C-alpha positions in Angstrom: 0.0 0.0 0.0 2.8 2.4 1.0 4.7 1.5 -2.1 1.7 2.3 -4.3 1.3 5.7 -2.7 5.0 6.4 -3.1 4.9 5.4 -6.7 2.2 8.1 -7.2 4.8 10.7 -6.3 7.7 9.1 -8.3 8.5 11.1 -11.4 11.9 9.6 -12.2 10.7 7.9 -15.4 9.1 11.2 -16.8 10.5 14.4 -18.1 9.3 17.8 -17.0 7.2 20.0 -19.3 10.1 22.4 -19.9 11.9 19.6 -21.7 9.0 17.8 -23.3 8.0 20.2 -26.0 8.8 23.4 -27.9 7.8 25.7 -25.0 9.0 29.2 -25.3 9.6 31.2 -22.1 6.7 33.5 -22.7 4.3 30.7 -23.6 5.3 28.6 -20.6 4.9 31.3 -18.0 1.6 32.4 -19.5 0.4 28.7 -19.1 1.8 28.5 -15.5 0.4 31.8 -14.3 -3.0 31.0 -15.8 -3.2 27.6 -14.1 -2.1 29.2 -10.8 -4.7 32.0 -11.2 -7.4 29.4 -11.8 -6.2 27.4 -8.8 -6.5 30.4 -6.5 -10.1 31.1 -7.8 -11.0 27.4 -7.3 -9.7 27.6 -3.7 -11.7 30.8 -3.0 -15.0 29.5 -4.3 -15.4 26.4 -1.9 -14.2 28.6 0.9 -17.0 31.1 0.3 -19.5 28.2 -0.1 -18.3 26.5 3.1 -18.6 29.8 5.0 -22.2 30.3 3.9 -23.2 26.7 4.7 -21.6 26.8 8.1 -23.2 30.2 9.0 -26.7 29.3 7.7 -27.8 26.0 9.2 -31.2 26.4 7.4 -29.7 26.7 3.9 -31.4 24.2 1.5 -29.5 21.7 -0.7 -26.5 21.4 1.8 -25.3 18.1 0.2 -25.4 19.7 -3.2 -23.3 22.7 -2.0 -20.8 20.4 -0.3 -20.4 18.2 -3.5 -20.1 21.2 -5.7 -17.4 22.7 -3.4 -15.5 19.4 -3.4 -15.7 19.3 -7.2 -14.3 22.9 -7.6 -11.5 22.2 -5.1 -10.5 19.0 -7.0 -10.6 20.8 -10.3 -8.4 23.6 -8.9 -5.9 21.1 -7.7 -5.5 19.6 -11.2 -4.6 23.1 -12.5 -2.1 23.5 -9.7 -0.5 20.2 -10.7 -0.4 21.3 -14.4 1.7 24.3 -13.4 3.9 22.3 -11.0 4.7 19.7 -13.7 6.8 22.2 -15.5 9.4 21.3 -12.9 8.1 18.1 -11.2 6.5 15.6 -13.7 4.1 13.9 -11.3 1.9 12.5 -14.1 0.7 9.5 -12.0 -0.5 11.8 -9.2 -2.2 14.0 -11.8 -4.0 11.0 -13.3 -5.3 9.9 -9.9 -6.5 13.4 -9.1 -8.3 13.6 -12.4 -10.0 10.3 -11.7 -11.1 11.6 -8.3 -12.4 14.8 -10.0 -14.3 12.7 -12.5 -16.0 10.7 -9.7 -16.9 13.9 -7.8 -18.2 15.5 -11.1 -20.7 12.7 -11.6 -21.8 12.8 -8.0 -22.5 16.5 -8.6 -24.5 15.6 -11.8 -26.7 13.1 -9.8 -27.2 15.6 -7.0 -28.3 18.2 -9.5 -30.7 15.7 -11.1 -32.3 15.1 -7.7 -32.3 18.8 -6.8 -33.9 20.0 -10.1 -37.6 19.1 -9.3 -37.3 21.0 -6.0 -35.5 23.9 -7.6 -38.3 24.2 -10.2 -40.8 24.6 -7.4 -39.1 27.5 -5.8 -41.1 30.7 -6.1 -39.8 33.7 -8.1 -39.2 37.1 -6.5 -42.7 38.4 -7.6 -44.4 35.5 -5.9 -42.3 36.0 -2.7 -43.3 39.7 -2.7 -47.0 38.8 -3.0 -46.6 36.3 -0.2 -44.8 38.8 2.0 -47.6 41.3 1.3 -50.3 38.8 2.2 -48.4 37.8 5.3 -48.2 41.5 6.4 -51.9 41.9 5.8 -52.6 38.7 7.9 -50.3 39.9 10.6 -52.1 43.3 10.7 -55.5 41.5 10.9 -54.0 39.2 13.6 -52.9 42.3 15.6 -56.4 43.7 15.4 -57.9 40.4 16.5 -55.4 40.1 19.3 -56.2 43.6 20.5 -59.9 42.8 20.4 -59.2 39.6 22.3 -57.1 41.5 24.9 -59.8 44.0 25.5 -62.4 41.3 26.0 -60.0 39.4 28.2 -59.2 42.3 30.4 -62.8 43.7 30.5 -64.4 40.4 31.4 -66.0 40.6 34.9 -64.9 37.0 35.8 -61.4 35.7 36.4 -59.7 34.5 33.1 -56.3 33.1 32.3 -54.3 31.4 29.6 -52.0 28.5 30.5 -49.6 26.3 28.5 -51.1 23.0 27.5 -47.8 21.1 28.2 -46.2 22.8 31.3 -49.6 24.1 32.7 -47.8 27.4 33.4 -49.8 30.6 33.4 -49.1 32.7 30.3 -51.6 35.5 30.9 -54.2 36.5 33.5 -56.7 39.3 33.6 -57.0 42.0 36.3 -60.1 40.3 37.8 -58.1 37.1 38.4 -55.4 39.1 40.1 -57.9 40.8 42.3 -60.1 37.8 43.0 -57.3 35.3 43.8 -55.0 37.7 45.6 -51.8 36.9 43.7 -49.9 39.5 41.8 -49.5 39.2 38.1 -45.8 38.5 38.5 -46.7 35.7 40.9 -49.2 34.2 38.5 -46.7 34.1 35.7 -44.3 31.9 37.6 -47.0 29.5 38.8 -48.8 26.6 37.2 -52.5 25.8 37.3 -51.9 23.1 39.9 -50.7 25.8 42.3 -54.2 27.2 42.7 -56.0 23.9 42.9 -57.1 23.0 46.4 -54.6 20.6 48.2 -57.1 17.8 48.5 -57.7 17.8 44.7 -54.0 18.1 43.5 -53.5 14.3 43.6 -56.3 13.6 41.1 -56.2 16.9 39.1 -56.3 16.4 35.4 -55.3 19.0 32.8 -58.1 18.1 30.4 -60.9 16.7 32.4 -64.4 15.9 31.1 -67.6 17.7 31.5 -68.2 16.1 34.9 -65.0 17.9 36.3 -66.1 21.4 35.4 -66.7 22.1 39.1 -63.4 22.5 40.9 -61.9 23.9 44.1 -59.4 26.7 43.9 -57.1 28.1 46.6 -56.7 31.8 47.0 -53.4 33.5 48.2 -55.1 33.9 51.6 -55.6 30.2 51.9 -59.3 30.4 51.5 -60.8 27.7 49.2 -63.5 28.6 46.6 -65.8 26.4 44.5 -65.6 27.4 40.9 -67.1 26.3 37.6 -64.6 26.5 34.8 -65.1 26.7 31.0 -62.2 26.5 28.7 -61.3 26.5 25.0 -58.1 25.4 23.3 -56.2 28.2 21.6 -52.8 29.0 20.2 -50.9 31.5 22.3 -47.5 32.8 21.3 -47.0 30.0 18.9 -47.8 27.3 21.5 -50.8 25.2 22.3 -52.7 26.7 25.3 -56.1 26.8 27.1 -58.2 29.9 27.6 -60.1 29.5 30.9 -62.9 31.4 32.5 -63.6 30.7 36.2 -67.0 31.5 37.8 -67.1 31.6 41.6 -70.1 29.5 42.7 -69.2 29.1 46.3 -72.3 30.9 47.7 -74.5 29.3 45.0 -73.3 25.8 45.9 -73.7 26.5 49.6 -77.3 27.5 49.1 -77.9 24.4 46.9 -76.4 22.2 49.6 -78.6 23.8 52.3 -81.7 23.4 50.1 -80.9 19.7 49.4 -80.2 19.1 53.1 -83.4 20.8 54.1 -85.3 18.7 51.6 -83.6 15.6 52.9 -84.4 16.5 56.5 -88.0 17.2 55.5 -88.2 13.7 54.0 -86.7 12.1 57.1 -89.1 14.1 59.2 -92.0 12.8 57.2 -90.8 9.2 57.5 -89.9 9.4 61.2 -93.4 8.5 62.5 -93.7 5.6 60.1 -90.2 4.3 61.0 -91.1 4.6 64.7 -94.2 2.5 64.0 -92.3 -0.1 62.0 -89.8 -0.5 64.8 -92.4 -0.4 67.6 -94.2 -3.6 66.4 -91.2 -6.0 66.6 -90.0 -4.2 69.8 -93.4 -5.1 71.4 -93.2 -8.8 70.8 -89.5 -8.8 71.6 -90.4 -7.4 75.0 -93.3 -9.9 75.5 -91.1 -12.8 74.5 -88.3 -11.6 76.8 -90.7 -11.4 79.8 -91.9 -14.9 79.0 -88.3 -16.2 78.8 -87.5 -14.5 82.1 -90.5 -16.2 83.8 -89.7 -19.5 82.2 -86.1 -19.3 83.4 -87.2 -18.7 87.0 -89.5 -21.8 86.8 -86.8 -23.9 85.3 -84.3 -22.7 87.8 -86.6 -23.7 90.7 -87.3 -27.1 89.2 -83.6 -27.7 88.6 -82.7 -26.8 92.2 -85.3 -29.2 93.6 -84.0 -32.1 91.3 -80.5 -31.4 92.5 -81.7 -31.7 96.1 -83.6 -34.9 95.3 -80.4 -36.3 93.7 -78.7 -36.0 97.1 -81.8 -36.9 99.2 -84.4 -39.1 97.6 -87.0 -37.9 100.1 -87.2 -34.6 98.1 -88.2 -36.3 94.8 -91.9 -35.7 95.5 -91.4 -32.0 95.8 -89.3 -31.9 92.6 -92.0 -33.8 90.7 -94.7 -31.4 92.0 -92.7 -28.4 91.0 -92.1 -29.8 87.5 -95.9 -30.3 87.0 -96.5 -26.8 88.2 -94.0 -25.3 85.7 -95.5 -27.4 82.8 -92.1 -28.4 81.4 -93.6 -29.8 78.2 -95.1 -26.4 77.4 -91.8 -24.6 78.1 -89.9 -27.1 75.9 -92.2 -26.2 73.0 -92.6 -22.5 73.5 -89.2 -21.3 74.6 -87.5 -22.1 71.2 -90.4 -20.4 69.4 -90.0 -17.3 71.7 -86.3 -17.2 71.0 -86.8 -17.5 67.2 -89.5 -14.7 67.3 -87.2 -12.5 69.3 -84.3 -13.0 67.0 -86.5 -12.3 64.0 -87.7 -9.1 65.6 -84.1 -8.0 66.3 -83.2 -8.8 62.6 -86.2 -6.8 61.4 -85.3 -3.8 63.6 -81.6 -4.1 62.5 -82.7 -4.0 58.8 -84.8 -0.9 59.4 -82.0 0.9 61.3 -79.3 -0.1 58.8 -81.5 1.1 55.9 -82.2 4.4 57.7 -78.5 4.8 58.5 -77.4 4.3 54.9 -80.2 6.5 53.6 -79.5 9.4 56.1 -75.7 9.2 55.7 -74.4 12.6 54.6 -72.1 11.1 52.0 -69.1 12.8 50.4 -68.3 15.2 47.6 -66.4 12.5 45.7 -68.1 9.9 43.6 -67.9 6.3 44.7 -69.2 3.0 43.4 -73.0 2.8 44.2 -75.1 -0.4 44.3 -78.4 0.9 43.0 -80.3 -2.3 43.8 -79.2 -1.9 47.5 -80.1 1.8 47.5 -83.6 1.0 46.2 -84.1 -1.7 48.8 -83.1 0.6 51.6 -85.4 3.3 50.3 -88.3 0.9 50.1 -87.6 -0.3 53.7 -87.3 3.2 55.1 -90.5 4.3 53.5 -92.5 1.1 54.2 -95.0 2.7 56.5 -95.8 5.3 53.8 -96.8 2.8 51.2 -97.9 -0.4 52.9 -101.5 0.7 53.4 -101.8 2.2 49.9 -99.9 0.0 47.4 -98.1 -3.2 46.8 -94.5 -2.6 46.0 -92.7 -4.9 43.5 -88.9 -4.8 43.1 -87.7 -6.2 39.7 -84.0 -5.7 40.2 -81.5 -7.1 37.8 -79.2 -9.5 39.7 -76.2 -8.7 37.5 -76.6 -4.9 37.7 -73.2 -3.2 37.7 -72.4 -0.4 40.2 -72.4 3.2 39.0 -70.0 6.0 39.9 -72.0 8.5 41.8 -72.9 10.2 45.1 -74.8 7.7 47.3 -76.6 10.2 49.5 -78.0 12.1 46.5 -79.1 9.0 44.7 -80.9 7.8 47.8 -82.8 11.1 47.8 -83.6 10.6 44.1 -85.2 7.2 44.6 -87.0 8.3 47.8 -88.5 11.3 45.9 -89.7 9.1 43.0 -91.1 6.5 45.4 -93.0 9.2 47.5 -94.2 10.8 44.3 -95.7 7.4 43.2 -97.3 7.0 46.7 -98.9 10.5 46.5 -100.2 9.7 42.9 -101.9 6.5 44.2 -103.2 8.4 47.2 -104.8 11.0 44.9 -106.8 8.2 43.2 -108.3 7.2 46.6 -107.9 3.4 46.5 -109.4 1.5 49.3 -107.4 -0.9 51.5 -108.8 -3.9 49.7 -108.0 -2.5 46.3 -104.4 -1.3 46.7 -102.5 0.4 44.0 -99.2 -0.9 42.7 -95.6 0.5 42.5 -92.9 -1.3 40.5 -89.2 -0.4 40.8 -87.0 -2.1 38.2 -83.4 -1.9 37.2 -81.5 -3.1 34.1 -78.3 -2.3 32.2 -78.5 -0.6 28.8 -75.1 -0.4 27.1 -72.9 2.0 29.1 -75.8 3.1 31.4 -78.0 1.7 34.1 -81.8 2.3 33.9 -84.1 2.6 36.9 -87.9 2.7 36.3 -90.4 3.7 38.9 -94.0 2.8 37.7 -97.2 3.6 39.6 -100.9 3.0 39.0 -101.8 6.5 40.2 -103.6 9.4 38.7 -101.1 10.2 35.9 -99.7 13.6 34.9 -102.0 16.0 33.0 -100.7 17.1 29.6 -101.0 20.8 30.6 -98.3 20.6 33.4 -95.9 18.0 31.9 -93.4 20.7 30.8 -93.3 22.2 34.3 -92.9 19.2 36.6 -89.1 19.6 36.9 -89.4 23.4 37.6 -88.3 24.5 41.1 -91.2 25.2 43.5 -93.8 23.9 41.1 -96.4 21.6 42.9 -100.0 20.6 42.5 -100.4 19.8 46.2 -102.3 22.0 48.5 -100.5 24.7 50.5 -98.5 23.2 53.3 -98.3 19.8 51.7 -95.4 20.2 49.3 -92.5 22.5 48.5 -92.2 21.7 44.8 -88.5 20.8 45.3 -88.6 17.0 45.0 -88.6 16.5 41.2 -86.5 19.7 40.7 -83.8 18.3 43.0 -84.1 14.9 41.4 -83.5 16.4 38.0 -80.5 18.4 39.2 -78.9 15.4 40.8 -79.5 13.0 37.9 -78.7 15.4 35.0 -76.3 18.0 36.4 -74.5 16.1 39.1 -74.3 12.6 37.5 -74.4 13.3 33.8 -77.5 11.2 33.3 -81.0 11.8 32.2 -84.5 11.6 33.5 -87.7 11.2 31.6 -91.3 10.0 32.1 -94.2 8.3 30.4 -97.7 9.0 31.7 -101.3 8.3 31.0 -104.0 10.2 32.9 -105.9 7.8 35.0 -103.6 4.9 34.3 -100.3 5.9 36.0 -96.8 7.2 35.4 -93.4 5.7 34.8 -90.3 7.8 35.7 -87.2 6.6 33.9 -83.7 7.4 35.2 -80.6 6.6 33.3 -77.1 6.9 34.9 -73.7 6.4 33.3 -71.8 3.5 34.7 -68.4 5.1 34.5 -69.5 8.5 35.7 -69.0 10.2 32.3 -71.9 12.2 30.8 -74.3 10.1 28.6 -74.3 11.2 25.0 -77.5 12.1 23.3 -77.8 9.0 21.2 -77.6 6.6 24.1 -80.3 8.5 26.0 -82.7 8.7 23.1 -82.7 4.9 23.0 -85.0 4.8 26.0 -87.9 5.7 23.7 -89.7 7.9 26.3 -92.5 10.2 25.3 -91.3 13.1 27.5 -87.6 13.6 27.6 -85.2 15.7 29.6 -82.1 14.7 27.6 -78.5 15.5 28.7 -76.5 17.9 26.6 -73.8 16.6 24.3 -70.5 15.9 26.1 -67.4 18.1 25.6 -64.0 18.2 27.3 -63.3 21.1 29.6 -60.0 21.6 31.5 -59.7 23.2 34.9 
């Protein structure tokens, strides 16, 4: 290998150009100076190309420029050798260099062939000028739009901000947000959205929650926690993806709503209290009677047992023991004591069922959704309200055994089913059925796709056509003054539709009865319109279409 390289530079078997032709001095120096001048130019050209390529990283066709520079440099070197060979006849080296130049030349040709279609698509200066003019007009319109947006942003009476979709860092806040939350604008701009979320919600905070997460809890600079409803829209801000958020403080509104719901719940419990007391009193009475009987029986048995123990030691006392056994009627006690114990235990179990159902129904619940067994909730409500319906109707529960749990608020759903059950009772009561001709109430559950359906059907008076559009309105009631607040169905609608993303509807025939249909999503996400319409109800209060809203 080294010998081959050395041979390239060996010129011993060649003669220099001075001695290989009829060169005159003037002709030779003109040739030499021309080659040297070309060589200098061919050195300068790739240097300029290389400088431009290194300074401009975004220059197109970089490979083409590099190949062209290499070709120019190789061509210049051949001219240098042509001049040098007047003194040093390195023809072998010159031949190798020309071969290298030929290879690079064809590489440049192929590169040009690949570049040509792209070069032909480049716009001419006139087109670029038009594009620049259009861009300037678009930028001017954008500035006007941004100014309009800024004015709306700053003038909005509610807190607004923009935050980065990736880092969640605040990018802009309006003056109302600064005043309402108590942070300065400078503090806001170094914070993220998670910094204003209440501490108990930080762990499960999501940047892009669904419709069910529009209600959130935000922490002020003072440490006070507010309930807010947020609405957001994805935008592009400063060349990056962002969210524009409007926050509405609903702390006082939610407090009033909770007070109203609690008042309605307490009202329901108050109405049921007398019935529950009656339901508990009956088993308590025979538990007491049986307990007194067992106490007397125990005394008699203890006396007989004591006399038999004496007789075992002194046979003379056997007559007294036999007489006491006859007086205690042991055969009767042997038959009746087990029955008294069974009745007592059954009474205890009955009271326990009522107390457990009442405890679960009256539990205040939490603000976080949990898995709710609707079948069990319905059974508890039927048990708690038994005294309200047992003289008026026969209650049938057709509950699907494989019904899945739903993600919801147990206390609020208990209130929904109690409201619907009591509504059915009042409808049957309005018909005036006699005790020997009771009405009927049927509560059924089933799964429909991604939702669970609960139906409450009564054989009551039905809903007149003229008031069907108003039955879910707050404070609307057909009962006499003092017998109803008009909040039962309004709260039921709010709990089902707003709080749980479900839907409530009804089917009714005057004089035949009414069926209320409740549909709740299994996973806690708002039902879409198409799923809800599948119920086929004649009167619908359908849920709105879902949309994602970030906090």
